[in-house]
C-alpha positions as CSV (number, residue, x, y, z in Angstrom):
1,M,26.2,27.2,-19.6
2,Q,25.1,27.6,-16.0
3,R,27.5,26.4,-13.3
4,Y,26.2,25.0,-10.1
5,D,28.2,25.6,-6.9
6,S,26.6,22.9,-4.9
7,D,28.4,19.6,-4.3
8,P,26.6,16.6,-5.7
9,V,27.4,14.7,-2.5
10,D,25.8,17.4,-0.4
11,T,22.8,17.5,-2.6
12,A,22.4,13.7,-2.4
13,E,22.7,13.8,1.4
14,K,20.1,16.6,1.6
15,M,17.8,14.6,-0.6
16,A,18.3,11.4,1.5
17,G,17.5,13.4,4.7
18,T,14.4,14.8,3.1
19,A,13.3,11.3,1.9
20,K,14.0,9.9,5.4
21,E,11.8,12.6,7.0
22,V,9.0,11.9,4.5
23,A,9.2,8.2,5.2
24,E,9.0,8.8,8.9
25,N,6.0,11.1,8.5
26,V,4.3,8.5,6.4
27,Q,5.1,5.8,8.8
28,E,3.6,7.8,11.7
29,S,0.5,8.6,9.7
30,V,0.0,4.9,8.9
31,R,0.5,4.0,12.6
32,S,-2.1,6.5,13.6
33,A,-4.5,5.3,11.0
34,I,-4.0,1.7,12.1
35,K,-4.7,2.6,15.7
36,T,-7.9,4.4,14.7
37,V,-9.1,1.5,12.6
38,R,-8.2,-1.0,15.3
39,S,-10.1,1.0,17.9
40,G,-13.2,1.2,15.7
41,V,-13.1,-2.5,14.9
42,Q,-12.7,-3.4,18.6
43,D,-15.7,-1.2,19.5
44,R,-17.8,-2.9,16.8
45,V,-16.7,-6.4,17.8
46,E,-17.7,-5.6,21.4
47,A,-21.1,-4.2,20.3
48,A,-21.7,-7.3,18.3
49,R,-20.8,-9.6,21.2
50,E,-23.2,-7.7,23.4
51,A,-26.0,-7.9,20.8
52,I,-25.4,-11.7,20.4
53,Q,-25.5,-12.1,24.2
54,K,-28.8,-10.2,24.4
55,L,-30.2,-12.4,21.6
56,R,-29.1,-15.6,23.4
57,E,-30.9,-14.4,26.5
58,K,-34.2,-14.0,24.8
59,D,-36.6,-16.7,23.9
60,A,-38.5,-16.9,20.6
61,R,-41.6,-15.1,21.9
62,E,-39.5,-12.1,23.0
63,L,-37.8,-12.0,19.6
64,A,-41.1,-12.1,17.8
65,D,-42.4,-9.2,20.1
66,D,-39.3,-7.2,19.3
67,A,-39.8,-7.8,15.5
68,T,-43.5,-6.7,15.8
69,D,-42.5,-3.6,17.7
70,L,-39.9,-2.8,15.0
71,V,-42.4,-3.2,12.2
72,R,-44.9,-1.0,14.0
73,A,-42.3,1.7,14.6
74,H,-41.0,1.6,11.0
75,P,-43.6,0.1,8.7
76,F,-42.2,1.4,5.4
77,V,-38.7,0.3,6.1
78,A,-40.1,-3.2,7.0
79,I,-42.1,-3.4,3.8
80,G,-39.1,-2.2,1.7
81,S,-36.9,-4.7,3.4
82,C,-39.3,-7.5,2.7
83,L,-39.6,-6.5,-1.0
84,V,-35.8,-6.4,-1.4
85,L,-35.4,-9.8,0.4
86,G,-38.1,-11.3,-1.8
87,F,-36.5,-9.9,-4.9
88,M,-33.1,-11.4,-3.9
89,V,-34.6,-14.8,-3.1
90,G,-36.5,-14.8,-6.3
91,K,-33.3,-14.0,-8.3
92,A,-31.4,-16.7,-6.4
93,I,-34.1,-19.3,-7.0
94,G,-34.7,-18.2,-10.6
95,K,-31.0,-18.9,-11.5
96,R,-31.1,-22.4,-10.1
97,I,-34.3,-23.5,-11.9
């Protein structure tokens, strides 16, 4: 039978120290991830606010002109979007009838 020279108390203290270090590293990683996510969310919220403000400043004619320009610049995306939207509306209406 093998005999271990280490003291169980010392081993437990070493394990507790290692567990504490791991917990601190995980805590710091989580804090860093939260800061990164918070910053990204704040940037997107600010961009959305700016976009909403720009839309509020435009009248219906300007919005229609912008939509026309977008369709002219990307006709296939516009057609595909309309097809998907039409399919979704058809599915929604079909379920209700």
